[in-house]
C-alpha positions in Angstrom: 91.6 122.8 87.3 89.6 120.3 84.8 90.9 117.5 83.2 89.4 115.7 79.9 89.9 112.5 78.4 91.7 112.2 75.0 89.6 114.2 72.2 89.8 113.1 68.6 88.8 115.9 66.5 88.0 114.7 62.8 88.5 111.2 61.6 89.9 108.6 59.5 89.8 108.9 56.2 88.5 105.2 55.4 85.2 105.5 57.8 82.1 106.7 56.4 80.7 110.1 56.4 77.2 109.4 57.6 77.0 109.6 61.4 80.9 110.5 61.6 82.5 113.6 63.3 82.5 115.5 60.2 78.8 115.1 59.4 78.3 116.6 62.9 80.4 119.3 62.3 79.0 120.4 59.3 75.5 120.1 60.5 75.7 121.4 64.1 79.4 123.6 64.1 82.4 123.9 66.1 80.6 124.6 69.3 78.1 121.5 69.2 81.1 119.3 70.9 81.8 120.6 74.0 78.3 122.6 74.6 77.2 120.6 77.5 80.3 121.0 79.6 81.2 124.5 78.4 79.9 126.1 81.6 82.1 123.8 83.7 85.3 124.4 81.9 84.8 128.3 81.6 83.8 128.4 85.4 87.1 126.7 86.5 90.7 128.0 86.2 92.3 125.6 83.5 90.7 122.8 81.2 93.2 120.7 79.8 92.7 117.8 77.4 94.8 115.3 75.5 94.5 116.0 71.8 94.5 112.7 70.1 94.5 113.5 66.4 96.4 115.8 64.2 95.3 119.2 62.5 96.7 119.1 59.1 96.2 118.9 55.4 98.9 116.4 55.0 98.4 113.1 53.0 101.4 111.4 54.4 99.0 109.0 56.2 100.7 106.3 58.2 100.3 102.7 57.4 97.8 102.0 60.4 94.5 100.9 60.9 92.8 104.1 62.3 94.6 107.5 61.6 92.8 110.4 62.7 92.9 114.0 61.0 90.8 117.3 61.1 91.2 120.4 59.2 93.1 123.0 60.7 89.9 125.0 61.2 88.8 122.4 63.7 91.2 124.2 66.2 88.3 126.4 66.8 86.2 123.4 68.7 88.6 123.6 71.4 88.9 127.5 71.9 84.9 127.7 71.8 84.2 124.6 74.1 86.6 126.7 77.2 89.8 124.4 76.5 92.8 126.1 77.8 95.5 124.1 77.1 96.6 120.5 75.3 98.8 117.5 75.5 99.8 116.4 72.3 102.1 113.4 73.7 100.1 110.3 72.6 100.1 107.8 69.8 97.6 109.5 67.4 99.6 112.8 66.9 102.1 111.1 64.4 99.1 109.8 62.4 100.0 111.8 59.6 104.0 111.5 60.2 106.2 114.4 61.2 104.5 116.6 58.7 101.2 116.1 60.3 102.9 116.6 63.9 104.5 120.0 63.0 101.5 121.1 61.1 99.5 120.5 64.4 101.5 122.4 66.9 101.6 125.2 64.1 97.6 125.1 63.8 97.4 125.3 67.5 99.6 128.0 68.1 97.8 129.8 64.9 94.5 129.3 67.0 96.1 130.5 70.3 95.8 127.3 72.2 98.3 126.6 74.6 99.9 123.1 74.1 102.5 120.9 75.6 103.8 117.3 75.3 107.2 115.3 75.0 110.2 117.9 75.2 107.8 121.0 75.2 106.7 122.2 78.7 103.9 124.7 79.6 104.2 127.2 82.5 100.8 129.1 83.1 99.7 132.0 85.4 96.3 131.1 87.0 94.8 133.7 89.0 91.1 133.7 90.8 89.3 134.8 93.8 89.9 132.5 96.8 90.5 133.2 99.9 91.8 131.4 103.1 90.1 129.9 105.6 91.0 133.1 107.8 89.3 135.1 105.2 92.6 136.5 104.0 93.1 136.8 100.4 94.8 133.9 99.0 98.2 134.0 96.9 95.8 132.9 94.0 94.0 136.0 94.0 97.0 138.4 94.4 99.9 137.3 92.4 98.4 134.0 90.8 100.3 130.4 90.6 102.4 129.1 88.3 101.3 126.0 87.0 103.7 124.0 85.0 102.8 121.1 82.6 104.5 118.3 81.0 102.9 115.3 78.9 104.8 112.4 77.7 103.8 109.1 76.0 105.3 105.5 77.2 105.7 103.8 74.1 107.4 107.1 72.2 110.8 106.5 70.8 112.1 108.7 73.4 112.7 107.5 77.0 109.7 108.8 78.2 110.4 108.2 82.0 113.8 110.2 81.5 112.0 112.9 79.4 109.3 113.2 82.4 112.0 113.7 85.1 113.8 116.1 83.0 110.9 118.0 82.3 109.9 118.4 85.7 113.5 120.0 86.4 113.0 122.4 83.6 109.6 123.5 85.3 110.9 123.9 88.6 114.2 126.1 87.1 111.1 127.9 85.2 109.2 129.0 88.8 106.5 126.5 88.4 104.9 126.2 92.1 102.5 123.4 90.8 104.0 121.0 88.4 101.5 118.4 86.4 102.8 115.5 84.9 100.5 113.9 82.3 101.2 110.4 81.0 99.8 108.8 78.1 100.0 105.1 79.2 100.2 102.3 76.7 98.3 99.4 78.8 94.8 99.2 76.9 92.0 97.7 78.5 93.5 97.5 81.9 91.6 98.7 84.7 94.7 99.0 87.2 98.7 100.2 86.6 101.2 97.8 86.6 104.0 97.9 89.0 106.4 99.9 86.6 103.8 102.4 86.1 103.4 102.7 89.9 107.0 102.8 90.3 107.5 105.8 87.8 104.6 107.5 89.2 106.3 107.7 93.0 109.3 108.4 91.3 107.9 111.7 89.6 106.4 112.6 92.7 109.5 112.5 94.8 110.9 114.4 91.9 108.5 117.2 92.2 105.6 116.2 90.5 102.2 117.7 92.6 99.8 116.0 90.3 
């Protein structure tokens, strides 16, 4: 499994075009952005990233300093780059209000990109060619492994801790053999987690989170 940091497609409408994401997209195309790591992403079993921008044509921009928006066609950047799934639970997914959020989910679905975040969980079956130390074929090769994902954002309007715990239970009910919790923490410029974050992480592990 490969995990990629937050990816922002597009740009803020107030940013200059020169040197921007959109200028590079126009000049080099959708396959440019992940070209140096695509071989890694295609060589693993699953590659997951956090999508920290919207895919929408909406003009309902929030009154904030930086609001990121990309044309829906930019979803191709993810699929061409070998990204298998995206977590949408973060503080930029609502940059263009509820309309932009709904558009983003729909445009990811239209592009065939798996997504999860907030109340939406994702279960994927991963199969590979690994063998055990004894040389026997492993469950990964014979039946595949069911991997469940949930993503939450610390500063969302929802109780993110309760949501994560509920989503773990949902994934367990769905038969996920490996459960992965991705949390968009809100302590910027901090080099270490705080006590409450550590405490929640332990609670999530005790509830069934594997990673």
